[in-house]
N, C-alpha and C positions, 0 to 999 in steps of 0.2 A: 805410429799409426795416425793418419790424418782423418778426422771425421768429416771434413768437407774437402772434396776434390771437385774438379770440374765435371766429373762424370758420376759422382755419387754423393749422398748425404746420409750420415749415420750408417755407413756401409751398405746402403741400398742404392741400386741404380734408379735413374729417373723413371724408367718404365715400371719398376716395382712400386715406386711412390705413386705413379699414376694409377696402378691397379688398386693400391690401398685406398686412395682417395675415391676412386670409382665405387669400390665396395662399400666404403663408409657412407658415401652419398646415397647409394641404393638402399642401405639399411635405414638411413634417416628418412628417406622418402617413403619407404614402406611403413615404418613406424608411425610417421605422421599420418598416412592414409588410414592405418588401422585405428589410431587414436581418434581421428575425426569421425570415422565410421562408427566406432563404439560410442562416441559422444552423441551422435545423432540418434542412434538406436537405443542407447541406454537412458540418456538424459532428455531426449526429445519429448517423450510423453510426460515426464515430470515438469519440464518447462511449460508444456501446454496446459497442464493442470494448474500450475502456479499462475499462468496468465488468466485462466478462467476464474481462479480464486480471487485474484486481484480485482478483476472486473466485478465479481460478485460483491466484494467488500466495498468497492466504490459505490455500487448501487445501494447497498445496505446503509452506508454512511449518508448518502443523499436522503434515503427514506427516513433515517433517524433524525437528520437535521429538520426535515419537514415536520416530523412528529413533535420535535422540540418546539418548533415555531407554533404549531397548533396548540400545544400545551401552554405556552406563554400567552397566546391570545385568549385561551380559555381562562387562565388566571386573571388576566386583565378584565375580562367580562365579569368574572365572579366578583372581583373587587368592586367593580362599578355597580353591579346589582346589590352587593352588600351595602354599599353607601346609599343607594336608593332606598333599600329596605330600612336602614337606620333613619333616613330622612322621613319616611312615611310613619315610622314608629313615633318619632318626635312630633310630627304634625298631629297624629291621632291623639297622642298624650295631651298636647296643647288643646285640641278641640274638646277632649273629655273634661279637662280642667275648666275651660271656658263654660261648657255646658253645666258642670257642677256648680260653678259660681253663679250662673244665671238662675238656677233652681233655688239656690239659697236666698235670693233676694225676694 
């Protein structure tokens, strides 16, 4: 028994092979359509929510970065004011000592 002849392949005629290929193609096309439809209907809302969540997280990160910048600026101002306060304390202490020394004379 020959499995390849001019008129058949694996004991099937060319018209039978054409029918098998047409049926398989139709099944693949229908499956692809069903899967794409299910993907849009099932996962579309999830994708939209994830996009909204991503946008919200970007906004939150921007807000958090601005808050961190304000906090750093506040720390710098606090340090500057603390240094000014220490300088005033030193000057007041010096004036008090000078005044005390003048009274003693």
